N, C-alpha and C positions, 0 to 999 in steps of 0.2 A: 190432262193439263200436259203441255209440252214438256220436254226434258229442259228445253232454254228457259221454259218460264220458271221453273224449280231453281236454275240457277239464280236467276235473277233476284229472288227472296231471301239470298244468304244476308246474314246479320253483318254487322261492320266487324271489321277485320281487327282483332285485340293486338295491341302493342304490349309485349311484354319486355321492351328494352329497359325502361326504368327497375323492373324486376332484376334483369340479370345485372344491370349495373349495380345495383345495390349488394346482390350474392356475391358478385366478383370484390367488391370493395372490402366488405366482411373478410372474405376468404384470405384477401392480400394482406388485410390489417393484422390478422392472427397470424398469418405464417410471418409477416415481416417482426412482429413480435417476438415469437419464438426464434427466428434467425438471429435478431439482434442480441436479444439476451443470453443464449444458451441457458436457458435458467434451469432446466429440467436436469436432474442428477445423470450424468452419462449423456449428456450432450454436450457436443462441441462446436460453438460458433464459428461460422467462416471468415468472422469479423477477425480473429486471432493474426497478429502479423499484419495487418493491416494499421495505417496510421489512425490514431485515435481523434475522435470528433472534437475539434478545437470547444465546442461547447459543453462538453464533459469537464475536459480539462479547465476550462475556465471557471467551473464551480469550483475545484480545487485550488485555484488560484487567487479566487476573490473571498474565501473565507471573512468575512468582517471581523474587524478587531474585536466589537462587541460580542461577538460568538465565541472567539476565543478566550475572550475574558470571563465569558460565562460558564463555559466549560472547565476553563482553568488547570488542573493537573490531572483531571479526567478521573477515571473510577479507580477505586483502590487496588483493584486487581493488575493495573498496567505493572509490566514488568520495569524495573527501573535499571538505566544505564549503569556502567561501573567505571570507577575511577582507576587510571591507571598508576595513579600514586601509591609508594608503598614504602611505609617507614619515614614518608616523609621525602621520598625521592620520587620526580617525576622524571620519565622517559624524556628523551630527545624528541624534538617536536616532529611530527612529519608534516611537509611541505611540498608543493609543486609549484612552481612558476612564481615564486616567490611569497605566496600565500598558504595557510593552513589546508592541509587535504583531507578530504573525507572520503574513507575508502569503503565502498558496500561490495561484497563477495555474497551471491545469491545463487539460483538457479530459477529456472522459468518452471517446472513441473513442482516446485515447491510451496505448498498453500502457506506457510509462514512468511515466504519472502512475499507472495501475493498481498497479504494484509499489509506488510510494512512499506510494500512500495507507495501505496496509497499515503501514507504517512509521508513519507521520504520525498514525496513529488510536493505536497502541500507546503512542507516547512521549507524544502530549499528553495521555492518559489518566491520566498520573501527576501533571499539574499541574491536572487539571478534570474537567469530564464532557461528554460528547456525549449529544445527542438527535437523533433523525430522520435517522439514517444508513439509507440506501438500498443494496439489492445493485445493481450494475453489472458489466457485463462490457467490457472494450475491444473495438473496431471488429471484424467478420470481415474475412475475407480479402477484398482483397489487403494490408491491414494487416499489417505483421510480429507475430507472437505473438497471432494472432486470438483473439479471445474471453477473454483473461487474465479470470479472476475478481478482482472488487476491487470497490468500493464508491464513491459519489457523496455529494459536499458541497452537492450543491442544495439540500437541504430541512433540511440538518445545523444544527443551534445549538449554540453552545459556552460553557460558563461556567466560570469559572476566578477565584480570589481572585489569580492571581497576572499572568496573562497574557493578551491578547485574540488572538483568532484571529478571520483574516477570508480565507475560501474563495471565488474566482472560477473556476468552469466555464465556459470561452469557449464551449465547442461541445458539444451532444450527441453521442449515439453514432454519429450519422448526419453528423455535423459540420456540423449545421444550428445557426446561431448561438444562444446560449443564456445567458450571462451578458457583461456590458460591465464592465471595469474602468473606475475612474474615473479622471480625468486624472492624478490624483497617482499612482495604483497604476500607470497605464500607464508614466509618467517613470521610476518607480523600476525596472520591467522593462528601461527602454531604457537605462536609465545601467548596470543591473550584468549584463544580459543582452542584448546589443544584435543577436544574430541571432534572439530571439524564440523562443527553444527552450523546451518546458515538459515537464515542471514546473519551475516557479520559484518558489522560496521565498525569502522575505527574513525573517531572524530578527533586529528591530527595528534594521536596519540595521548590525546588528555583524558578522553572517555571512548568506552566500546560499547557496544550492543550485541550481543549473542541470544539469537532467537527473535521471534516477532513480539512487540509489547503487547500484543492481544491476540485471543484465541479467534482463529480465522471463521469460526462459526458465528462471531457477531455479524460477518456480511453474508449470512443467509436468511432467507425467511424465518421471521420469529425467534431468530437467534439459535437455531436449535441444528446440531451437526448434520442431523440427517435430512434436514430440509432442504429445498432447492437453494440455489445460490441467487443473489440478489444481481441482476444486470449492472451494467457501468452508471447505466441513468439512474438507474434506482437508488444506487450508494450515493454518486454526485448530487444527486438533488437534494439528500439529506445533511450532507456536511455543514451547512448554514443554518441548520435548524438546532440549537443546542440541547433541547429536550428530546432528541432521537439517540436512541442507542446507538447507532452508526457514529453520530456526532461526537458522542461524549467518546468514543476509544477513539475516533482517527484523528479528532482535534485535540484530545488531551494529550495522545501520544504525540502530535505534533508540536505542541506547547513543550514538551520537554526535549525535543530535538532542536528547537528553534533558541530554546534555553541555552541548551549547551553549544550551540552555534556561537551565539552570541559570547559565549564564553572564551571560546578559542580564537576568535577574529577581532578581539579587543571591543566589543560590543558597537559593531556597526552592521548595517546602518542603524543610527540613531532613532528614526523613524520606527523601527522595529524593536531594536534591543531596549528601547525605554518604555516599551508597553508592557504593562502589568503581566499579560501571558507569559513575557519572557524573561522574568524575572526569577524563578524557580527552578533550580537544577535537581532533580532526586536522580540519586546514584547510589552503589553500593561501592563502598572502599574495603581494603583490607585493615584491620585494627592493627594498631603497634604489637610487638610482642607475639604476634601471630595469635591474639586474640579471635573469636568468630566475626564475622562481618558484621558491619554496623550499616543500617540507614541512614544516611543523612542526606543533609539538603542545606541551601543557604537561605532559605525562608522556611516557615513551619509547616510542615506537612501533616495532612491528617490520615491517622491510621498508620499503617507499617507497610513501607515500601514492598512489593511481592518480589522475593527472591529464588521464586521456582521460574525458571525459564524454559519453553517448550520449543524446541528447536529442531533442526532438521540435518541431519548428516548428509553431508555431498555423494560421498561413494555410495553409502549405506544408506537403505531405507528404513531407519528405526526413529524412535522419538527420544531425546537425551533430557535429562533432569540437571540443571547445573546448579 
C-alpha cells in the first residue's frame, strides 16, 4: 500500500475548541472571583481605591423599611452611642453650613472602621446622597481581622438637605498619613475620645460613638475571626435579609444611627424619622452625682446596652476598652 493511500485513511479531525473554551471560562471565573473578593486571609484585592460598583452600593441604599423594622435595634451585643449631656447640660451644637454636622474620624487600615463604614453609608443614605465611594480593605496581617472588605471616604462627597457630613481618614491602609483633622475637629476627639481610639463619630455634639458598634468578625465566613473575609458582594447581598447575621449587625447598628440623626435634625425627613426603626435611641450617659453610667433609651430596650467598646488607636496599634 502506498504512503499516499495510508494518509487518505486518517479519521476526521477532532475539534477541541469547545473544551478549550470551557476550561478558559472556568479558569477566568475562578480567577475573577478571587480577584474581586480578595477573600483569602493575606490577599489584597486590586479593586481597593477603585470606585465601588453601583450595584453593591444600591444594596445598601435600598434596604427596605420592612427589613429595618424586623431587625430593630439588632443583637444585644451592639455597642451603644454615648450622650454628651452631663448633669443636665448639653454642649453647644456642632453645625456646618447651618445644618447639624456628623464628624467621622477613622483610618483605612482600621478593621473596626471597616465594619462601621458599612453602617454609616447605609444610615446616611436615608438623609442624603453619596458620590465618590471607593472600595477599601483594612490592613493585612498582623492586624486583626485582616483585609476586611469595606469602603473609604477619602474621595467621597455627601449632600443632604438635613445634615452635613465630614469624614477624616487619618491614615491609609499601610498606616501612612492621609488626612489631618482641623484643630477644632481634633479638640472634639480629645474631649470625647481621650484615648484616641477609632472610629470616632460625633453626632452634632449630642451623641458620640467610640469604636465600632459590632465586631468585624461578623463580616467573615461563619463569623469566625480567623476565617476569610466576606467580599463586598457577599456582604451587600445579605443586608436585606433580616435573618442573616450580617443584616442583624449592620441593619441593627444602622437603625441606631438613623434614630440618633433623627434626634439631631428635628426628625427630618418625616418619611424616615416616622418609621418604627427610627424611634429608639440606645445610648450611654453619665449619671448625676458621678454615679456609674446608665444604659438609657427613649423606648424600652431588651437586654443591657453593651458598655465595652472595642476600638482602635490612631497612632498606636492597640485595642482599647472604654
